[in-house]
N, C-alpha and C positions, 0 to 999 in steps of 0.2 A: 390536557394533562400537564401539571407542573411538577417537575422533578428538580430538586436542588441538592447539590452536594458541594461543599466548600472546596474540597480538594480531590485530585484524582485518586488518592488513597481511599477516600470515602467511597468513591465510585466503585472501586474494585470490591470493597466489602459488600456494597449493596448488590453488585452483580452476582457475587457468590451466593448470597442469600436467595436470589431469585432463580438462578439457573440450575437445571438438573445436573447430576453427576456426569452423565454422558455428554451433555453439551459443554460442561466445564472442561472435561478431559479433551474433547475435540479442539476447543479453542486453545488450551494451554499446552497441549502436547506437540511433539515433533517426531522426526524419524529416528528410530533406533536409539543410539546413546544420547540423542538430543544435543550433540556437540555443536551442530550448525546453529541451532537456536541460541545456545549460550555464547557462541562466538559473535553472533549479531550484536548481542548486548555488550559483550566485553570490548568489541571494537569501538563502540560508541563511548564506553567508559574509559577507553585508552586514549582519548583526545581531551586536551585541556584548552581553554581559551587564553588568548593573549590580548586582554582588553586595552583599549586606548581611552585616555581621559582628557579633560579640559576641552570637550567638544559640546556644542549645543545639541542636545537630544530631546528638546522640548516638543518636537513635532515629528512623530515616527509613523511611517507608512509600512504596514506589514503585508501589503498586497503584492500580487504578481499576476501573470497570465499564462495560460497554456493554450496554444493554437488560437490566440485571439480572445479566449474566454477568461474573464477576470476571476481571480480567486482572492477572497478576502484575506486569507493567509496561505502560505505555500504548502497546503495540505490537500490531498485528494482522498476520497474514500475508496480504498482498494477493493477489488472484486473478491467476493467470498461466496463460494458455491453452495455452502450449507447454511447460509445466513438465516434461513427460515427456522432453524433450530434454536435461535437465540431470543426471539420475540415474536409475538403475533404480528402478522402483516409486515414482517421484518424488512423485506426489500422496498416496500412502499414507504415504510417509516424512514429508511435511509434516504430515499429520494426526497421525502418531505424535509428532512433535516438539511440535506445538501442545498435545496432550494431556499430554505429560510435563512441559512447561515451565509451562503455564497461560496459553496465548494462544488466539486464535480463528483458525481456518483459513477463509479466503474461497475458495470453490471455483468455478472457472470452468466455464461451460457446455461449453466445448470441451476440458476436461481429461479425460484417461483415467486410471483406468477410469470406469465409469458412476457417476452420483450414488447409485444403489442400493448399489453395492459400497463406495463411500466411507462411506455412512451405516452400513453393517454393520461397518466397520472399528473404530469406537469410538462410544461414546455421548457423547463430548465435544462441546460446542456447536460448531456450524459455521454458516457463512453461505453460501448458494448464490447465485452471481452469474450473472445472466441476460444473454446476448447474444440478441437477437431474431433467430431464424433461420426464421421462418415466419409464417403468418397468425394471426388471433385465436384460432382453435381450437388451433393449435400452441402458443400461449402458455398457453391454459387447460390443455391436456394436460400441458405441462411443469410448471406450477404444481401440478397435482394430484399429480404424482410427488414434487415437493418436499414438499408437505404430508403425503403418505402415508408419506414416509421421515423425518418428524419433524425437518426442518431448522427451527431456531427463528427464523431471520431470513433475509431475501432482499435482494439488491442488484440493481438494474437499471442496466446501463451505458448511458449516453446520449450519449457523445462519439465514437461510432464510425460515423457515417453513411457515411463513406468510410474506406478503409484508407490510412493514412499512407504516403508515399513514402519507404521506408527503403532507402537506397542501399547500405548495408553488406550487405544480404541478397543471396545469390546468386540467379540467375534461377529455379532450381527452387523455392526457398523462396517467392519472390514469387508464382509460379504457383499454389502450393497455397493462397494466401490470397486469390486473385481468384476466389472461388467464388460461384455464383449466389445462394446463401442469404444472402449479405451484403446483397443488395438490400433485405431487410426492415428492416435497420437504418436505412435512409434514410427510412423511413415512421413512425418513432417520434414521437409527439406526447404532449401531456398526457392525451389519451384513452387512449393505451397505458399510461401510468402508472396511470390509474384502473382499467383492465382488470386489470393485475397486482395492484394493491392489493385489488380485490374477490376475485380468484382465490386469494389466499393467506390470506384470512380475517384473524385477529387477529395474524398475524405482522408484525413491523415491516418496513417497506420503506425501503431506503436507495437514494438516487440517486447513482450514481458518474459523475463527469465534470463536476461543477459548478465553474465558474471565475469567476462574476460574482455580485455582490450581487443583481442583478435575478433571476437564476435561483434563487438561494437563497431569495429572498422568495416566488417562485412555488412552491417546494417546500413552504413553510409553508402557503401558500394552498391547495394541492392535497392536503393531508393526508399528505404524505410524512413518514416518521418519523425519517429521518436524512439528513444531507448528507455526501457524500464528495467532497472537493476533489481533483481529479486532472486532469492533462493527459496521462495515459497514459505518464508518464515521458518526455514529449517525443516520443512515437512517433506521434502523430496529426497535429495542426496545428503546424507550425513557427512560430516567432516569436510565441509567447504569453508572458505574464508567468510568472515563477517562482511556483510554487504558494503559497509562504509569503507572497509579496507580496499575494496576494488574500485571505489569511486574515482580516485585520482587518475589511475591508469585509463579508465574508461572515458573520463572527461578529456584526457589528453588525446585519445584515439578519435573521439568525436570532434574535437577541436572547434566547438561552438557551432557546428553545422546542424545539430539536432538538440531539442530539449531532452533533459534527462530526468526521469522519475526514479525514485529509489524507495524501497521499503525494507523491513526486516529489523524489528526491535525498537522502532521509533515510538516513544511513548511520552516524551516531554518536549517542551519548547526548546530547551537547550539542544536536544538531539536534532531537531529540525534545523536550527541555525548552523550547527556543525556541518550538516549535509550541504546547505546552501553555500557555505564558505568554501567547500571543496568541489563545487561545480554542479550541484544538482539544481534543477529548476523547481522541483517540488517533491514532497515526501508523501508516500502512501501509508495509511494506517489500516491495519487489519485486525489484529487481536484487540487493540484499543477500541476500535469500532464495535467489535462484538461485546466487549465488557460494557461499553456505554449503552448499547441496546439492551443488554441484560439488566442493567441498572434501571432503565426507564424508557425504553422504546425511543421514538423520535426526540422526545424532550430530553432524555438522557444523553443522546448523541449530540444534540444541540448544546447542551450544557458542557459536555466534554470539549467540543470545539471552542466554546467561549473560554474555557480554562487554558486550552492550548494557545489561543490568541493572546491571553494575558501573559503567559509564560514567554511567548515569542517576543512580544513587545518589551517586556522587562529585560530579556536577554539582549535584545538589540541595543537598548539604551545603555545597559551596563557594559556591553562590549564597545560601544562608542560609534554606532552607525544609526542612521535615520531611514535608510532604504536598503532593501535586500541586495541591490546591485552594487552597494558599497563593500560588501563582504568579499573576502578572498582567502586563499590558503594561509596568508600571513596572520590570520586571526586565530588559528589553531596550531597546536603542537602536540607531539606524542607525550604520554605520561603513563605511569602505572595506575591501573584501576584500583579503586578502593574496596568495592564490593565484589564478592564472588558472584558471577552472573547466573541468573535464571530468569524465567519469564516474568517474575514479579520484582526483580532486584532494583528496578527504577523507583520502587515504592518501599523504601526501607522501613517506614513506620508501620508497615503490615507485620513486621517482626519475622519475616521469612516467607517461604513459599506457602501458598494456600492450596491444599489438596482438594 
């Protein structure tokens, strides 16, 4: 299947034509007033570049690595539990796109098909993301399946003790998410982290849902291997900071000891470079991934990643660097945002939000 769109704006339009209203609302919505969603975007728009000139930028390398696995660009495909709502064979399509482009697919516990089927789809590196849905033995059993199927890294989500109040969802969607197994998420402690760490052996463990320097420091103290800054795209707790606002304090707390992944409103190459400059290792895309799938399955996602690559390369060249490790905080500064933030405000040529 060949899918071509010249710009990310075209991709959003194509996705809206293809996606059902329920799927669209699920992707675009967030918790309560959706302030957290808007702050994610506003925080990115409140940073401006400080470009350097008269530098040879004729040979640019956009690649990086995560736990020894090379990434063509500093972007991973964030875990999405309901990804099957956005395209046929969606999880397999994401895995195919990750393999073909050179990214890493983060697979959710609640994604269909099973982790075994996804492992069999390709040998390309994947990360399995755990939602705790049972007792300690349930965790051990799941971790054994992860190990047996050769997943090279694991993420534990820790910001979902309660399900965020997402008012865009219809009653039937909400009912499906108020399941008894979610009660186990409320019981996660640092002892749970140790249990998972012990159960996966020498595989790196990433904690997803870190939003403060204090918890980042505890990650280091408790032997966690990676920090994933996330507020669930604004879908859990309303009225938190925009994720990139928290990045400098978390980077300081981690002090280079752990890689940092960040998501939350990242939709353009400029967004990615801002995060790298402030200390992130790579960026996760969630909503953008869903829109790309809606626009054209694996081919749509592959095209989306190609557009991101072009934007990242262009931004690096215009900022004045040829490799990601040349970036630092001196390349960005605070400024007033131009656009009022919403889930589509990075695409002003849409003419506003698309319902």
